C-alpha positions as CSV (number, residue, x, y, z in Angstrom):
1,M,22.9,15.3,24.8
2,S,27.0,14.6,23.7
3,S,26.3,16.3,20.0
4,L,23.2,16.6,18.2
5,G,20.8,13.7,17.5
6,E,23.0,11.5,20.0
7,L,21.8,9.8,23.1
8,P,24.0,9.3,26.1
9,S,24.4,6.0,26.3
10,N,24.3,7.0,30.5
11,P,21.2,9.4,30.6
12,N,21.5,11.7,33.6
13,P,18.0,11.3,35.5
14,G,17.7,14.7,36.9
15,D,17.4,16.9,33.5
16,G,13.4,16.6,33.9
17,K,13.2,14.7,31.0
18,G,11.7,11.0,30.8
19,W,12.6,8.3,27.7
20,R,9.3,10.0,25.9
21,G,10.9,13.1,26.3
22,R,14.3,12.1,25.0
23,W,12.4,10.5,21.9
24,K,10.6,13.5,20.8
25,D,13.7,15.3,21.1
26,L,15.3,13.0,18.4
27,Q,12.3,13.0,16.5
28,L,12.6,16.9,15.6
29,Q,16.5,16.6,15.4
30,G,15.6,14.1,12.7
31,H,13.0,16.3,10.8
32,R,15.6,18.9,10.8
33,G,17.9,17.1,8.6
34,D,21.1,18.1,10.7
35,M,22.4,15.0,11.7
36,A,25.7,13.6,10.3
37,P,25.3,9.7,9.4
38,D,28.9,9.3,9.1
39,H,29.3,5.9,10.9
40,L,26.5,3.0,11.2
41,S,27.3,-0.1,12.9
42,V,25.2,-2.9,14.3
43,R,26.0,-3.9,18.2
44,Q,24.3,-5.3,21.2
45,M,21.6,-3.4,22.7
46,R,22.4,-1.7,26.2
47,E,19.7,-2.3,29.3
48,E,19.4,1.9,29.2
49,E,18.5,1.7,25.6
50,K,15.7,-0.6,26.3
51,A,12.9,2.2,26.8
52,L,13.9,3.8,23.6
53,V,13.9,0.7,21.8
54,V,10.3,-0.2,22.8
55,E,9.0,3.4,22.0
56,L,10.9,2.4,18.2
57,L,9.4,-0.8,18.1
58,K,5.7,1.1,18.8
59,D,6.3,3.7,16.4
60,G,7.4,1.3,13.7
61,V,4.1,-1.3,14.5
62,K,1.9,1.9,13.6
63,D,2.3,1.6,9.9
64,T,1.8,-2.2,10.0
65,E,-0.7,-2.1,11.8
66,N,-2.4,0.5,9.4
67,R,-2.1,-1.7,6.4
68,V,-3.2,-4.8,8.1
69,A,-6.3,-3.7,9.2
70,L,-7.0,-1.8,5.7
71,H,-5.8,-4.7,3.9
72,A,-8.0,-7.4,6.5
73,L,-11.4,-5.3,6.3
74,T,-11.6,-4.6,2.4
75,R,-11.7,-8.2,1.7
76,P,-14.7,-9.8,0.7
77,P,-15.1,-12.4,3.5
78,A,-14.7,-9.4,5.9
79,L,-17.1,-7.2,4.3
80,L,-19.9,-9.8,4.8
81,L,-19.3,-10.5,7.8
82,L,-19.4,-7.1,9.0
83,A,-22.4,-6.5,6.7
84,A,-24.3,-9.2,8.5
85,A,-22.9,-7.5,12.4
86,S,-24.6,-4.3,10.8
87,S,-27.7,-5.7,10.1
88,G,-28.1,-7.7,13.6
89,L,-27.3,-4.8,15.6
90,R,-29.8,-2.8,13.9
91,F,-32.6,-4.3,15.8
92,V,-30.7,-3.8,19.1
93,L,-29.6,-0.4,18.4
94,A,-31.7,2.7,17.6
95,S,-28.7,4.4,15.8
96,F,-28.1,3.2,12.4
97,A,-24.9,5.0,12.2
98,L,-23.9,3.3,15.3
99,A,-24.7,-0.2,14.0
100,L,-22.6,0.4,11.2
101,L,-19.5,2.0,12.8
102,L,-19.5,-0.1,15.9
103,P,-18.2,-3.7,14.2
104,V,-15.8,-2.0,12.0
105,A,-14.1,0.2,15.1
106,L,-14.2,-2.9,17.2
107,A,-12.6,-5.2,14.7
108,V,-10.2,-2.8,13.4
109,A,-9.3,-2.4,17.0
110,A,-8.8,-6.0,17.3
111,L,-6.5,-6.4,14.4
112,K,-4.3,-3.4,16.0
113,L,-3.9,-5.3,19.1
114,M,-3.1,-8.4,17.9
115,V,-0.4,-6.5,15.6
116,R,1.0,-4.5,18.5
117,M,1.0,-7.8,20.6
118,R,2.9,-9.6,18.0
119,W,5.6,-6.7,16.8
120,G,5.0,-3.8,19.2
121,S,7.7,-5.0,22.1
122,L,10.8,-6.9,22.3
123,P,10.9,-10.8,22.5
124,S,11.9,-13.0,25.2
125,P,15.8,-13.5,24.9
126,C,16.7,-16.8,23.1
127,G,19.5,-19.0,21.4
128,P,20.3,-16.5,18.6
129,G,21.2,-13.9,21.1
130,G,19.9,-10.1,20.9
131,P,18.4,-7.9,20.7
132,W,20.7,-5.7,18.6
133,V,20.4,-1.9,17.7
134,A,21.9,-0.2,14.5
135,V,23.6,3.2,15.6
136,W,24.8,6.4,13.8
137,G,28.0,6.9,15.6
138,S,28.5,5.8,19.1
139,D,24.9,6.3,20.8
140,D,22.0,7.4,18.4
141,V,19.9,4.4,18.4
142,C,17.9,3.9,14.9
143,G,16.9,0.8,14.4
144,V,16.4,-2.8,16.3
145,L,16.3,-6.5,15.1
146,A,15.7,-9.6,17.1
147,L,16.0,-12.9,15.8
148,S,14.4,-16.2,16.8
149,P,15.0,-20.4,16.0
150,G,13.0,-21.0,13.0
151,A,10.7,-23.6,12.0
152,A,13.5,-25.8,10.1
153,G,16.7,-27.1,12.2
154,G,19.2,-24.7,11.6
155,S,17.4,-21.7,10.5
156,L,16.5,-18.4,12.0
157,A,13.3,-16.2,11.6
158,V,13.3,-12.1,12.1
159,A,11.1,-11.8,15.1
160,R,11.5,-7.9,15.1
161,L,13.1,-5.4,12.6
162,A,12.2,-1.6,12.8
163,V,13.8,1.6,11.5
164,A,13.3,5.1,13.1
165,R,10.9,6.8,10.6
166,W,13.7,9.9,10.2
167,H,16.3,7.5,9.3
168,R,14.6,5.4,6.6
169,R,16.3,5.3,3.1
170,R,19.5,5.9,4.8
171,G,20.9,2.0,4.3
172,V,19.6,1.4,8.1
173,G,17.7,-1.7,7.4
174,T,19.6,-3.1,4.7
175,K,22.4,-2.8,7.4
176,L,20.0,-4.6,9.7
177,L,19.5,-7.4,7.0
178,A,22.8,-8.2,6.3
179,F,23.7,-8.8,9.8
180,A,20.4,-10.9,10.2
181,E,22.2,-12.9,7.5
182,A,25.5,-13.8,9.0
183,R,24.1,-14.6,12.3
184,A,21.9,-16.8,10.3
185,R,25.4,-18.7,8.7
186,A,26.7,-18.5,12.3
187,W,23.8,-20.3,13.7
188,A,23.2,-22.8,10.9
189,R,27.3,-23.5,11.9
190,Q,26.9,-24.1,15.5
191,E,23.5,-26.3,15.1
192,G,24.9,-28.2,12.4
193,G,22.3,-27.1,9.4
194,P,23.3,-28.0,6.2
195,R,22.4,-24.7,5.0
196,A,21.7,-21.3,6.4
197,R,17.9,-20.2,6.2
198,L,16.5,-16.6,7.1
199,T,13.0,-15.9,7.1
200,V,11.6,-12.2,6.9
201,P,8.1,-11.3,8.0
202,A,6.5,-8.3,5.1
203,P,3.0,-7.0,6.1
204,V,1.1,-6.9,2.4
205,G,1.1,-3.4,1.2
206,A,4.9,-2.4,2.8
207,R,6.4,-2.3,-0.8
208,G,9.7,-0.9,0.4
209,A,10.4,-3.8,2.9
210,T,9.1,-5.9,-0.2
211,A,11.6,-4.4,-2.8
212,L,14.5,-4.7,0.1
213,L,14.0,-8.7,0.1
214,E,13.2,-9.3,-3.1
215,G,16.3,-7.2,-4.1
216,R,18.5,-9.6,-1.9
217,G,17.2,-12.6,-3.3
218,Y,14.3,-13.5,-0.8
219,Q,11.5,-15.4,-2.0
220,P,8.4,-15.4,-0.8
221,E,7.1,-18.3,1.3
222,G,3.9,-18.4,2.8
223,G,2.5,-16.0,5.4
224,W,-0.6,-15.8,7.6
225,G,-4.1,-14.7,7.3
226,W,-7.5,-15.6,7.7
227,M,-10.0,-17.6,5.2
228,G,-7.4,-17.6,2.1
229,H,-6.6,-14.0,2.4
230,T,-2.8,-13.4,3.0
231,F,-1.9,-10.3,6.0
232,V,1.5,-10.8,6.0
233,R,3.9,-12.4,4.0
234,E,7.2,-14.7,4.6
235,F,10.0,-14.2,2.8
236,T,12.9,-16.8,2.6
237,K,16.5,-17.0,1.5
238,E,18.8,-19.7,1.7
239,F,22.4,-19.2,1.7
């Protein structure tokens, strides 16, 4: 490593560590708090950073999948279905505890898999470009952003936005969001839209993300869920 907390742009394959080893090294360095965040910028992701960015997304989606699973399985319709499934399994399985826990375990696994498939990997390249990464200094990747065309003409939607957990509450999310807004303005001019519009999804219970979006003037407009219960809210801003 060129300096503490930095990941060299051309990693040495002979150092005995894969990207997972480097990922754990960066976690330890961040927890020690001895990094010097003297400069934060956003730039296009480099090809050699792809594996690290995917690890960052997978780590970030863990909080999201837990929130979504907890919120979804504590809604009345879900509790009713789980109770019905447990009652049916009691006639098949000899163990009452297994009949009670198996539907819950399968539901949690299915919800987590759904969230990972939606946000735990890099999206395919599309018109707006990207993905982009936030970096401290020159090479210390601490966040990722990907955009996709929105439903309305000339609008954009945030497809991926994640910040490494040891860099949170340091302005990285705000920097990435401001960059996304600038790209939305440029995209609206390119597509001939009357106004720029950016949509950002946030899972229910993500108070930090919700506070950031509302503080920047975003308004909740819809979302997605199940049986009338919203699991992920969509915040929209026009500018």
